[in-house]
N, C-alpha and C positions, 0 to 999 in steps of 0.2 A: 211280177215287176216287168215291164215293157221289155223289149229286147232294144238294143242300142244300135245305131248305125256304125260303119266301121271307122268313122272318125272320131270313134267314143274317148272321152278324156277319162283317163285313171287318176283316182285322186290317192294322197298321202297327207295325214294330218301330222304336221311337224310340231312336235312340242320342247323343244329345247334349240338353245344359240350357245354356241359355245366358242366361237371365234371372234376377233375383234372387224374381220372383214364382213361386210354383208351376207347376210342369209338369204336374200332375195335370191329366186333364180335366176340364173344367166344363161337361157337357152340359145343355141346357136340356130336361128332361122333359116329357113331355104336361102341361099344367095339370093334370089328373087325379091324377098322382102327384108324390110327391117325390123328391129326388134319390136318396134312400136306396131307395125302392121302385123305380125305374127302374133302378138299376144292379144290383139282385136279380134282377129279370125278364129283364135283358140276360143276368145270368150264367148264370141257369137255362135259357134259351133255347140259349145256347153250350155247356155242359155237355150238353144232350139231343143236339146236332148231332154228337157225339163217339160212336164204337161203344165196345162194353165194353173192349174192347184198348186204343184210344186213351184212353180213360178210367183203365184200368190204367197207362197209359204217365205219364200226368200226374200221378198222385200219387207220381211217383219224384224225388229229387234224386240225381245221381249224378256223379261224378269223370269226366275224359274228359282223353284224352292230346293231345299237339300243344304246340308252342310259336309256330309261325309260322301254319300252315294248316292245315286240319282234315285229319287224317291218313287215307289210303286205307283201312288196315287197320280203321276205325273204320266205314266202311258196312257192313263184314261183321258187325263186334261189333253194331252198332244195328240192323241188318236191318230197318229202317223204324220202328223205335221211336223216336218223339220223346218224352225225359222233360219232366216238367212244369219242372224246374229243372238246370242244369249248374253244379257247385261247381268254380271256380278253386282251384288250389295254386300253391306257389311253383314248382314245375317248368313251370308254362303260362306264366309271366310271361317276356315278352322283354325284351331290355335299353333299348326305347324304347316310348313311349307310341303311337306310330303303329303299331309292329308290333303290339302288343298290342290294338290297335282292328282292325287287318286280320285278327288270328287270328279274334277274336270273329265278325265279319263272316262269315268263312269259316265258321264253325261254323251261323250263323244260315241262311247260304245251303245249307248242306250237309243241315240238317233240312227245310228248305224243299223241297227236291229230293226227299227221302224221301216227301214228301207231308204233311208235318204242317201242319194247320189251324191251331194255336196255337204260336206259339214258346216256346221255354223261358224263364224268368227265367236270367239269369247272375248267379250268386253268387258271394261271395268272403266270407273271415274279413277284416274291416278294423276291428279295434277299435281300434289304435293301441300304440304300446310294443313287446314281444315277439311281439304277435300283428299283423303286417303283412307280409302278401304284397307289398305295392307299395313297399316300402323301397325310396329311390333312383329312384323313377317318378313317383309323387305328392309333393306336399309335406310337411314332416316332420309327423308326428302321434303326439303323447305318449301313454302309456298314461292310462288312466282315473284312477287314482289321483294322477298328475302333474297331469292337467288340472283335477281338483277342488281341488289345492292350489295353483293357480297360476293359474287363470282364473276368472272371474265368470261364474257362467253364462248370461249374455248373450254372453259372449265364446266359451265353449264352443259354443253353438248357431251362432256365425256360424262358427268351427273347422270345426264338422259340416257345416254346410251348403255350405262351398267346398271340403270333403273329397268330398261328395256330388256336386258338380258336376263334379269331376274322375272320379269314378267312372262317373257318366252318359256323359260325353264319350269315356270309353274304350267304353263298351258296357255297363256292368256295372249291372244293375238292382235287385239285392238285396244287402243287406249283413249277414251274422249277427254283428250287434252293436246295441245296447251290451250289457254285461252287467249286468243287474239285480240281481245277488246283493249282499246286504250282508255284509261282513266279519264272520265270528263266530270263535269259537274251534276250530270244527269244520273250517271250510273255508279259514282262511287260508294254510295252507301249500300249497294247491291253486291258489287264485286269486290271492293276493299284489295286486300293482299291476293287476291287471286289473278290481278292483273299485274303484267312487269313493270305497268307504270304509266306516267301520262305524256311521254317524249316519244314519238313515232320511231326515230331512229333507234332507240333503245329498245322498245317493244319489238321492233321487226327484228332485231338482232338476236335476242334471246328465244322469240317465237320460231325464228329460222334453226336455231340452236335445238331446241326441243324435236323438230321435225325432224331434222339429219339424225338426232341421237336415237331416238325412236325406230325410224326407218332402218338403220343401220343394223340395229338389234333384231330386224324382222318382224317388229311390232307397227300395225297401221296406226298414225297418228292423226287425231280427228279435231281441226282446230274448229275452235267455239267462240263465242254464239254470233253467229253472222245473221243480220247486217250489226248487230249492238242489242244493248239494253237500256231500257230505263231503270230509275231507282225503285221500280215495284219488282219484288220477286215474282216470277210467272207461277212458281206453284200455288202463290195465294190469291192471284187475282190478276184481272187484265192489264196489261202494261203496254203503255203508248209512249212511243218515241217522238217527241212533238220538235222536231227538227226541220229545217228547210233541205230541199235536195242539196243545196249547195253544202251546207254544214255537213249533210250524210258523206258526201261525197270528199270532202277534204278534211274531215275529222274521223269518222267513223270507219270509212272502207279502207284508206291505203294500208295499213297493217295487213287486213284479209289479202289483198290484191298482192302486196309483197310475198306474203305467204305462197299465195298459189304460184308466184313465178319462181319460187325456190323449190318446187316440186312438194307443196302440201297435197297429200292426194285424197282428202276427203273434209268436209266439211259438215259441221252442225248447227242449224237452224234455232234462231231463238225465237219465241213465241210473240215478238213484240209486234205492234201495231205501229206501221209508220205512214201517216196520212199524206207525205208529200211523195209516197210512193203508191200507196193504194188507200183510198178512203173506205174501203168497205172491208176488206180483209184482212186478218192478221198475216204476216210476211210468209209462213211456211204453207198458206193455202192461199197464196196469190201468185198467178200467174205471171203478172207484169213483175212482182219482185223475184220470184226464182226465175223462171224462164229468160225473163226480160233483162233483168240488172245482174243477176249472179250468172247466168249463163252465157248471154249474148254479150252485155256490156264487159262484164268481168272476164270472158272468155274461161270458165271453169268448167271444164269437163269430167272431172273426178265424182267421187261418191257424195250425194247430198242427202243428209240424214236430219229427220226431225228431231225435236226435243219430245219428250213424252205428251203425246196428243191427249191425254187424259188429265193434263195440268188443268187448275182452275183457268187460266188465261185462255185457254180455247173452250170453256164450257158455255158462254153465251153465244148463242145464234149459229154455232160450227156444226150441229148436227149430233149425230151418233158416232161411235168409234170407226164404224166402218165406212159411214159417209166422210169423215175426217180423213181417213186414210184413201180414199180413193180421191177427195179433193187435192190432198196433197201430193198424191203421184201425178194428178193431170197437171198440177201447178209446175212439176219439174222436179221433184224429189224422187231418190230411188230408194230411201228405206226409210221404214217408219217405226218409231220407238213406242212402244204402248205398253201399258201395266194393266190393261183392262185384261180381266181372265178369261174371256169369252173367246178366245182364239180362234176356233173353229168359225164361228160367225162371220169375223173379220176375212179370213181366207176364203170363206165361202161368196161374199158378198164382192170383194175384189175380183174373183174368178168368175163370178157371174157379170161384171160390169164388163170385161173383158171378153166374154162371150157373146156379149149383145153389141158392142161398138168394136168395129175395128181399129179405130184410131187409139182408143185405150188399149186396146192389146198390142199395138205395136209401141206404146208407152212404158208398158208393162215389161214388155221384152226387152226395150232398151233400159229399164232400171235395172233389170238382172243382168243384163251383159254388164253394165258396168260393176256390178257386186262381184261378177265371175273374174273381172278382168284382175280386180284387187284381190282377190282370193289366188289367183295364180302368181300374180307378183308376189305376194308375201307368202307364198309356200302353203297355205291352207289345203289349196289343192294342186298336185302336178299333172301336167299334161301326158298324153300317151308317150311324147317323144322323151319327156323328162324321165319317167315310169323306166322307160325300155334300158336308158341309159344307166339308172341306177341298179336295173337287174343285171347287166352286163358287168356292173362293178362290185356286183355281189351284195349289193344293198337292198333292202326291201322297198318297195315301192306300192305296198298295199296295206299296211298295218301300223296300228297307233304304236308310238313309242311308249311302252306301258311301266318304264322306269324312272324313277325322277333322279335327273343329274344333279345331286348334291354338290358335287365339286364345282360345276360351272356357277350355280346359284351361290355359294359360299365365297366365290371368287368374286361374282359383281357386288354381293355385299360389302365384301373386304375393300374392293376398289371404291365403291360410290360412298362409303365412309371416310376414303381416303382424301376424296375432292373435298369433302365439308370440313376438314379439319380446321381450318381458317374461320369457318362459320360457328363452330361450336367450341372453340378452344377458350 
């Protein structure tokens, strides 16, 4: 492992949340800097400590095998690669919260042993309703549509906060939710109850409630699927949203824009093709769409995550997984979700692109800086300043929390269930 400069950032994986107050770190920056400036500087410094190969690894979100412990064959599979995020699926979920926590801790430890300087986000799809990988483990979580029909926004925020506490207690730090799409004639067959409804004001209130609830619990919410979907499931084939630019601006985008102004830190893109934006490329591979519409027009500076680049919606004419990853990064995306098992090839090809083209190297480092910023904000890593403060307070600044906090988890389950008394009575 190469020596790090004196401005080294030290890291702590935070696996529990036990307070109603936000668990997001609140460092006191130097008097000459605002907190935003301080965080940006820390993130930039951290990104620069990583090699190009490590940066190329940080921009990937990948699935992983195992249920109770990090499997032996994954040591060969990752071969020293520490991805920026690991996405859990139903097959990763054991039958008790204690076992889930143990499995996640084993993954953190494995990536540490591989020499990873920065731990991955542990992510999951936890929308509620039919998209709930933790059914039977966490408290009940209705679909977005049912939440909007039965709970007031402040009740919904409490529900999502308590669910966030449960996720954080398990060791999960990122949630690919909420769905911020408004129901239209184009997407109802695909989204159905995954959306909060067809009214902008209602959907905006509940999306904001979800964002606030999860962020307060220390879990990074990812609003999705920008800029929208058609009725075709992108898992099954090419999806085209054949609407005018005006319709896109007035119907599909307002909820996302409201979420951005309310502090949504991350957004997941759909694989939809929008001819009124780009006649040649899927949205996630379109510079006009990502850098132009999302980054410039909507002024979004948070994390931009693609959906799985192995989906059928991106099969036709988009190239190999490596080519799609490079194209997505060039378009303005920060993190690439992939179910492709040849992770080493994707990392190598991203790194090769960065070594050959300085403009792409800058784009890669900018993407990693965005990822580092959110890992700092959400407590996945701590800065040297925060670690020093914890040390003076007699707290650990370098070890994983290895014991499962059953009291916090049980309390959050009880309180989330209480919120739903009116729904299930």
